[in-house]
N, C-alpha and C positions, 0 to 999 in steps of 0.2 A: 337559697337552700343551705342548711347546715352541712358542714363537712362530715366525714366519717369519724367513727370512733377508731382511734389507733390503739390497738391492744398489743403490747410488746411482751414477747417471751423473754423476760429478763435473764433467766439462767442461760438460755441459748446464746444471747448476744454477749453476755458477760464472759462466758467461756471463750467465745469466738475472739473477742477483743483481747482477752488475756493471752492467748496463744499467738495472736497476730502481731502484737506490739511488744517492744522490749520491756523487760522488767526494770530497766534502768530509769523508767519514767516514774518519779517518786514525788511525794509531797515534801514539805519543809522538815518533817521528822524522819524522812527516809523510808516511809511506807510506800510500796508500789501502788500506783493509781492507774496503771495502764488499762485495766479492765473497765474501770469507771469512766475514764476519759474516752476510750474507744466506743463504749456503749452509748455514752452521751452524744458523741458526734454522729453515730449512726441514726439515733432517734431524731436529733436535730435536723439532719438531712431529710428524713421522712416528713417531719413537721413542715419544713420549708416547702417541700414539693407538693404535699397533699392537703395542707391546711386543715387538720382534723379539728373537730369540735371539742375533743378531749383526748388526752393521752393517759393510758393506764399501764403501768409497769407491773407485770404479773409474776408472782413467785408461787412456790408450792413445795410439796414433798419431793425428794429425789426419786422415790418409787412409791406410788399410791399403794396403800395396804391391800386394797381389793385386787389389784393386779398381781401382787406377790402371792396372795392367797390362791389365786387362780393358777399361777405359773411361777414356781419357786425360782426358776432361773432368770426371771425378769430383772434386768439391770444388775445381775449378780456379778458380772465381770467388769463393771465400771470401776476405775481406780478412785481412791479417795480424793477429795478436793485439795489442791495444793494450798499450803498455809498462806502463801502470798496472795492467793485469791480469796481465801476465807476471810481475811481481814477486810478486804474491799467489800465483800458480800455484806458484812455487818454494817458498813457505812451507807448502803444503798438507800434506806428510807430517808435519811437526812439529806443525802446528796441529791437524789431525784426529787425529793419533796421541795428542795430549794428552787427547782425549776417550775414549781406550781403543778406538777403532775401527780396523779393518784398512784400510790404504791399499794397493791392488793396482794393478799395471800389466799391460796386455795385450801389452806389448812392441810388435812390429810390427803387431799387430792393433789394432782400435779399442776404445774403452770399451764400445760396444754389443755387440761380439763377446764381451767378457768378461762382461757382464751375462747374455747368453744362455747362456754356458757355465756360469756360477754357478747360474742357474736350473735348468738341466738336471742339474747335479751334485746340487743340493739335493733335487730331486724323486726322483732315483735313490736317494738316501739315505733316502727316506721323509719328507722335509720339504716345506715350502711356501716360496714366495718372493714378495717384493714388489720390483718394479723401479721405482725412483724416477727418472723421466726425462721430459724434454720432447720426446723424439724419438718421433714416431708410428710409426716403423719398428719399434719394439720391441713393438707390438701383436701381431706375429707370434709372440711367445713366450708369449702368454697361453694358459692352459689351466685346467682345474679346480683345479690346484695353484699356478698362477702368475698374478698380476695386476700391472697397471701402475698406479703412482701418477703421475698426470699433472698438472703444475702448472696452476693457473688464476690469471690476472692479477686482482688485486683481490678475490679470493674469500675471504670470511671463513671459509668452511668448510674451507679448506685444499685440497690437491690432490684431484682426482677419482680414485676407484678404478675402473679400467676392467678388467672381467672379461670372460668369454666373451660374455655377453649385451651388455655395453657395446660390444664390437667389432662385433657384429652390428647393434646399433642405429646406430652411427656410419656403417658402410660397407655393411651388408647382405651381409656375407660372413663366413666363418669365419676365426679368427685365422691358421690355417695358409695361407690364401689371400692374406694381406697382401703377401708379396713379389710374387706374380703381379699383384696390384692395382697395386702401385707400378710394375712394369714396363710395364703397360698405360697407366696414367694419367700416369706420369712424376712426377718430384720435382725441381723447379727448384733447391731448396736443395742437393741433392746432385749436380746436373748431369746428371740422368737425363731425357732428353726424352720418353720413353714413345712410344706409338703415335700417329701423326699423327691429330688429330681425335677421339681417344678421351678423354673426360673421366671424372670419377668415377662418374657414374651409368651410363654405357655400360660402363665397366670392370666394375662390380659386376654388371650384367645379364649380361655375357658369362661371368663366373665362376659366376654362379648357373646359367646354362644348361649350360656345358661342364665346370665343376669346376676347371679349371686353364688356365694360359696355353698349355701344350703342346697340350692337347686343343682349345682354341679355335683355335689356329693350324692344327691338323690338319683342323678342321671349318669353316674359313673360307669354303669355297665355298657353304655354306648361308646365308651372311650377305649383306646388301645389298652392292653393289659397292664402295662407299667403305670400309666396314668391312673387307671382304675384302682390299682393297688395303693398308689400314693394317696388318693382321695378317700381311702378306707381308714386312714389314720384317725382314731377316735379323739385325738387332741385338737384337730383342726377347728372345731367350734369354740374351744377354749381360747385358741390363738386369736380368733375373731373378736371375742369379748375383750381380750387384753388390748387389741389394736384399736378398739372403738373408744372415742372420747366420751367421757361422762359429762354431759352438758347440764349437770345439776349441782355444780359448785355453788356454795352459798355466796350471794353477792347482792349489792345494790347497784343499779345502773349508774355509772360514773356521771357526775354533774359536769357541765361544760367547764373546761379549764384552759386558760390561755397561758402561754409561756411567760413566766415571771422573769423578765430579763434582768431586772435589778437584783433580785434575790439570787438568781443563778450565777450572775457575774460576780457578785460578792463572795459566794461560796467557792466558786472556782478559783478566784484570786487567793482565797484563804488557804487553799491547799497547793498553791504555787502553780496552778494551771493558767498561766497568763494568756496563752493563745486562745484557750477556750473562753476565758473571761472576756477577752476582747471580741471574740466572735459573737457571743451572746449579747453583749452590751451594744454592739454596733449593728446587730441584725444582719451581719454578713454571712 
């Protein structure tokens, strides 16, 4: 049986590696390559562990236009990309292409929309998917055929595999309820305020009781006055739309691709990444 499609949230892992590894890691011309090397090592670890049929590095807009149109504050407080990371960002097609992996763009949508679209396409074709991302919003895509690989800081065991049971354990809800959960609880990193006074535990309890945000709003008169008032916020359905993945990103299902050890090793050696070059060449 073919392995899963490994769809990688490249912006998420690049940012993570950039801030986790020292900027003193440079190529022969003095350019920082910490984000590239850190991201590559994370993906290689996943490839070695899960033996995917294909790897797709996914990129997209910083903030999808449709989300900003719905909610002006979406991503508004995020700082600009550091210039040391911007240079590495521009190298990603050639860098990861040398590994034999697909590098895809969601266009005006975001990388997470592309991950959701790829997962849906893979399942419809009879396959399974692993979504490698540090974005908890992607838990909404988890199903019996789709799981999330979630990075863990300093964990020797590598990323956590979050399946349906894992989402239930974390939040006490089903994966398909994650957007409703975000709309209720809010997400400061995305600029989503959520319902006033509703935290994670209350949001989960409401969804356990009513099943969805829409039904919770419709049944709010059954709740204590403060909760009923919070659920009367007319912007809550808007927050739900912002938190929901758009699984209609333009794409073609990635063809099978195996790790190009020779190409990756040569490219890594060319930027002075001797350890990565040796790792790829030797299959270690």
